[in-house]
C-alpha positions in Angstrom: 75.8 112.1 142.2 78.7 112.3 144.7 76.7 110.4 147.3 76.0 107.7 144.8 79.7 107.4 143.8 80.7 107.4 147.5 78.2 104.7 148.3 79.5 102.7 145.3 83.1 103.0 146.5 82.2 102.0 150.0 80.4 99.0 148.7 83.5 98.0 146.7 85.8 98.4 149.7 85.6 94.9 151.1 85.1 93.0 147.8 87.9 95.0 146.2 90.4 94.3 149.0 89.6 90.6 149.0 89.9 90.4 145.2 93.2 92.3 145.3 94.6 90.0 148.0 93.4 86.9 146.2 95.0 88.0 142.9 98.3 88.9 144.7 98.3 85.6 146.7 97.7 83.5 143.6 100.4 85.2 141.6 102.9 84.9 144.4 102.0 81.2 144.9 102.5 80.7 141.1 105.9 82.4 141.1 107.0 80.3 144.1 105.9 77.1 142.4 107.6 78.1 139.3 110.9 78.8 141.1 110.7 75.4 142.8 110.1 73.6 139.5 113.0 75.4 137.9 115.3 74.7 140.8 114.7 70.9 140.6 114.6 70.6 136.8 117.3 70.7 134.1 117.4 73.7 131.9 117.5 72.0 128.5 114.6 69.6 128.8 111.3 69.5 127.0 109.1 70.3 130.0 111.4 73.1 130.9 111.3 74.6 127.4 107.5 74.7 127.5 107.5 76.2 131.0 110.0 78.9 130.2 108.1 79.8 127.1 104.7 80.3 128.7 105.7 81.4 132.3 104.6 85.1 131.9 101.5 84.4 129.9 100.5 81.6 132.3 100.9 83.9 135.3 98.7 86.5 133.7 96.0 83.8 132.8 96.0 82.5 136.4 95.7 86.0 137.8 92.8 86.9 135.5 91.0 83.6 136.3 91.2 84.4 140.0 90.0 87.9 139.4 87.1 86.7 137.3 86.1 84.2 140.0 86.2 86.9 142.7 84.1 89.2 140.5 81.5 86.4 140.0 81.2 86.0 143.7 80.8 89.7 144.4 77.4 91.2 145.2 75.3 92.0 142.1 74.6 95.6 143.1 78.2 96.8 142.9 78.9 99.8 140.8 80.4 99.1 137.3 80.5 95.4 138.0 79.2 94.3 134.6 81.7 96.3 132.5 84.5 95.2 134.7 83.5 91.6 134.2 83.5 92.1 130.4 86.9 93.8 130.5 88.4 90.9 132.6 86.9 88.4 130.1 88.4 90.3 127.2 91.8 90.4 128.9 91.5 86.7 129.7 90.8 85.8 126.1 93.8 87.9 124.9 96.1 86.3 127.5 94.9 82.8 126.6 95.7 83.7 122.9 99.1 84.9 124.0 99.8 81.7 125.9 98.6 79.6 122.9 100.9 81.4 120.6 103.8 80.9 122.9 102.9 77.2 123.2 102.8 76.7 119.5 106.0 78.5 119.0 107.8 76.4 121.6 106.5 73.3 119.9 108.6 74.2 116.9 111.6 74.8 119.1 111.1 71.4 120.8 110.8 69.6 117.5 114.0 71.2 116.3 115.7 70.5 119.7 114.8 66.8 119.4 116.1 66.6 115.9 119.6 68.0 116.0 121.9 68.2 113.0 124.0 65.1 113.5 126.8 63.9 111.2 125.3 62.1 108.2 121.8 63.2 109.1 121.8 66.9 108.2 119.3 66.4 105.4 116.6 65.0 107.7 117.2 67.6 110.4 116.9 70.5 108.0 113.8 69.0 106.4 112.2 68.7 109.8 113.2 72.3 110.8 111.8 73.8 107.6 108.5 72.0 107.8 108.1 72.8 111.5 108.9 76.5 111.3 106.4 77.0 108.5 103.6 75.0 110.1 104.1 76.7 113.4 103.8 80.1 111.8 100.6 79.0 110.1 99.3 77.7 113.4 100.1 81.0 115.1 98.2 82.9 112.5 95.2 80.7 113.0 95.4 81.0 116.8 95.5 84.8 116.6 92.5 84.9 114.2 90.5 82.7 116.5 91.5 84.7 119.6 90.7 88.0 118.0 87.3 86.7 116.9 86.6 85.4 120.4 87.5 88.8 121.9 85.2 90.6 119.5 82.3 88.3 120.4 82.4 89.5 124.0 80.8 92.7 122.8 77.0 92.5 122.4 76.8 94.7 119.3 79.2 92.3 117.5 77.0 89.4 118.5 73.9 91.0 117.0 75.7 91.8 113.8 76.9 88.2 113.6 73.7 86.9 112.0 73.8 89.5 109.2 77.5 88.8 108.7 76.8 85.1 108.3 74.1 85.8 105.8 76.4 87.9 103.6 79.4 85.6 104.2 79.2 84.1 100.7 79.5 87.5 98.9 82.0 88.7 101.5 84.1 85.6 101.1 84.3 86.1 97.3 85.3 89.7 97.7 87.8 88.9 100.4 89.2 86.1 98.3 89.9 88.4 95.4 91.4 91.1 97.7 93.6 88.6 99.6 94.6 86.5 96.6 98.3 87.3 96.8 98.4 86.5 100.5 96.4 83.3 100.1 98.5 82.2 97.1 101.7 82.6 99.1 100.2 80.7 102.0 99.1 77.8 99.8 102.5 77.9 98.1 104.2 77.8 101.5 102.1 74.7 102.4 103.1 73.0 99.1 106.8 73.9 99.7 106.7 72.6 103.3 105.2 69.3 102.1 107.2 68.7 98.9 110.5 70.2 100.2 112.1 71.7 97.1 114.5 73.4 99.5 115.3 73.5 103.2 116.9 75.8 105.7 120.6 76.3 104.8 120.2 74.9 101.3 122.4 76.5 98.7 120.3 78.0 95.9 120.9 80.0 92.7 118.0 82.4 92.4 117.9 85.1 89.7 121.6 84.6 89.2 122.5 85.0 92.9 124.4 82.4 94.9 122.6 82.3 98.2 121.6 80.3 101.3 118.1 79.8 102.7 118.2 81.7 105.9 114.5 81.9 106.9 111.2 80.6 105.7 108.1 82.6 106.8 104.4 82.1 106.0 104.6 84.3 102.9 108.2 84.8 101.8 111.7 83.3 102.0 114.8 85.2 103.3 117.9 84.3 101.2 121.4 85.2 102.4 123.6 86.1 99.4 127.3 85.3 99.5 128.2 89.0 100.1 125.8 89.1 103.1 123.0 90.8 101.3 119.5 89.5 101.9 117.1 88.6 99.1 113.4 88.5 100.0 111.5 86.2 97.6 107.7 85.5 97.8 106.9 81.8 98.3 104.8 81.8 95.1 107.9 82.6 93.0 109.4 79.3 93.9 106.3 77.5 92.6 106.2 79.4 89.3 109.9 79.8 88.5 112.8 77.4 88.1 115.8 77.7 90.4 118.9 75.7 91.2 119.4 73.8 94.5 123.0 72.8 95.0 122.4 70.8 98.2 119.1 69.1 97.4 120.4 65.6 98.1 124.1 66.0 98.9 126.3 69.1 99.4 129.3 68.0 97.3 129.8 69.6 94.0 131.9 69.4 90.9 133.6 72.6 89.6 135.5 73.4 86.4 138.3 75.8 85.5 138.7 76.7 81.8 142.0 77.9 80.3 142.7 78.9 76.8 146.2 78.0 75.5 148.0 77.9 72.1 147.9 74.9 69.9 151.6 74.3 70.6 151.0 73.8 74.3 151.5 70.2 75.5 148.6 68.9 77.6 150.5 66.3 79.7 152.5 68.9 81.7 149.2 70.7 82.5 147.7 67.4 83.6 150.6 66.7 85.9 150.6 70.2 87.4 146.9 69.9 88.0 147.3 66.7 89.9 150.1 68.2 91.9 148.1 71.2 92.8 145.0 69.1 93.9 147.2 67.1 96.3 148.1 70.3 98.1 144.5 71.6 98.4 142.6 70.7 101.5 139.3 71.7 99.8 139.6 68.7 97.3 137.7 65.6 98.4 139.7 63.3 96.2 136.8 62.1 94.0 137.0 63.9 90.7 140.1 65.1 88.8 139.9 65.3 85.1 141.7 67.3 82.4 140.1 67.5 78.9 140.4 69.6 75.8 136.8 70.7 75.4 137.0 73.3 72.6 139.2 74.7 69.8 138.9 77.6 67.4 141.1 79.2 64.8 143.3 80.8 67.5 143.6 78.5 70.6 142.4 75.4 72.4 140.3 75.3 75.6 141.3 73.0 78.4 138.9 72.1 81.1 140.1 71.1 84.6 137.3 69.3 86.4 137.4 68.8 90.2 135.1 68.1 93.2 134.7 69.5 96.7 132.5 68.7 99.8 130.4 71.9 99.4 129.9 75.0 97.4 132.1 77.2 99.5 135.1 74.9 99.3 134.3 74.3 95.6 134.6 78.0 94.9 137.9 78.4 96.9 139.3 75.3 95.1 138.5 76.6 91.7 140.1 80.0 92.4 143.3 78.4 93.8 143.6 75.9 90.9 143.1 78.7 88.3 145.7 80.8 89.9 148.2 77.9 90.2 147.7 76.9 86.5 148.1 80.4 85.2 151.3 80.8 87.2 152.6 77.5 85.9 152.0 78.5 82.3 153.6 81.9 82.8 156.7 80.4 84.3 157.3 77.4 82.2 155.4 77.9 78.9 155.1 81.7 78.3 155.3 81.2 74.6 152.3 78.9 74.6 149.8 81.5 75.7 147.1 82.3 73.2 148.4 84.3 70.3 146.9 85.9 67.2 148.2 84.5 63.9 147.9 86.6 60.7 149.2 86.5 57.1 150.1 89.7 55.5 149.7 90.1 51.8 150.7 93.1 49.6 147.9 94.1 47.3 149.7 97.0 45.6 149.6 97.3 41.7 153.2 96.1 41.5 151.9 92.6 42.5 149.8 90.4 40.2 148.8 86.9 41.2 151.2 87.1 44.1 154.3 87.6 41.9 156.0 90.9 41.3 156.0 92.0 37.6 159.4 92.1 36.0 159.8 95.4 34.2 163.5 95.0 33.5 165.3 93.3 30.6 167.3 90.1 30.7 170.4 92.0 31.7 168.6 93.9 34.3 168.6 97.1 32.2 165.4 99.0 31.6 163.5 98.6 28.4 163.8 101.5 25.9 
């Protein structure tokens, strides 16, 4: 046994050294070529983005290709040559899968890089980014599945089982479809969302009563950033089955209202003038909408609505809060008696009263009756 192992190692001596030198030489040559290309190319260019994304995976692929070529040229009688070839083939398939995933990922980065968010074109840029990110993730999943299947097919037992697997593919597909129904429904919902674009990256949504922004769209769920920095994770299928508000679907500008209850004796014109004065001092106001209307009235007070507009939801919120504070301060300082009040009429229901008039139990002279 020892003699056989020693003979096998001696037989591997020369082919092993040559193979190692060939792999090292090819990798060093690749790194030198890569350094020269990076030296004479700009950093933020499309070819450079692709090169930087796949440099490690491509180096591994080149080294494994050289290794496999050297093994194919080695003598057939070498010890463990066949298992070594199979292992190198498996590693080559996995490295190619890694390189393909990196390439598909950088495709999304390149598309986003070529469609920057320019003034007046933010809608188109966000639409492109949302569709690209989702489709790239779906493509990565497909590449990984194909690579994993190709890696398994390098094993002979798996190849033999392949025929029986194909024969039972119908039943297995049905079972797998039922088992993976939530995942598949989210994937299909994601494709529908990517094509129809009910929302995009950075859109402002109202979901389950939460004011939030679309931060990330994955293959199965959406990450929403709530205004207080919480993260809301929502499956893609939820957006297909439930209604939600999109505050930046076409444009980001919004109208906001402030409601104040005042007494019936409150004059409206001073409020209208103060509202206009406050808006002129607010940088959040876009100058489009400024309306004061009495929108409701009950038995105690009237409701005045102050309608205004702002470029986006953040500024709209700040503008409403500032206007509300300013109007309340104005009423407190100039019309404190016109704040909502409760009016009541007191009536005495004691036996001494009858029909609202007090009974006269004294005589004409004011003396008591006998």
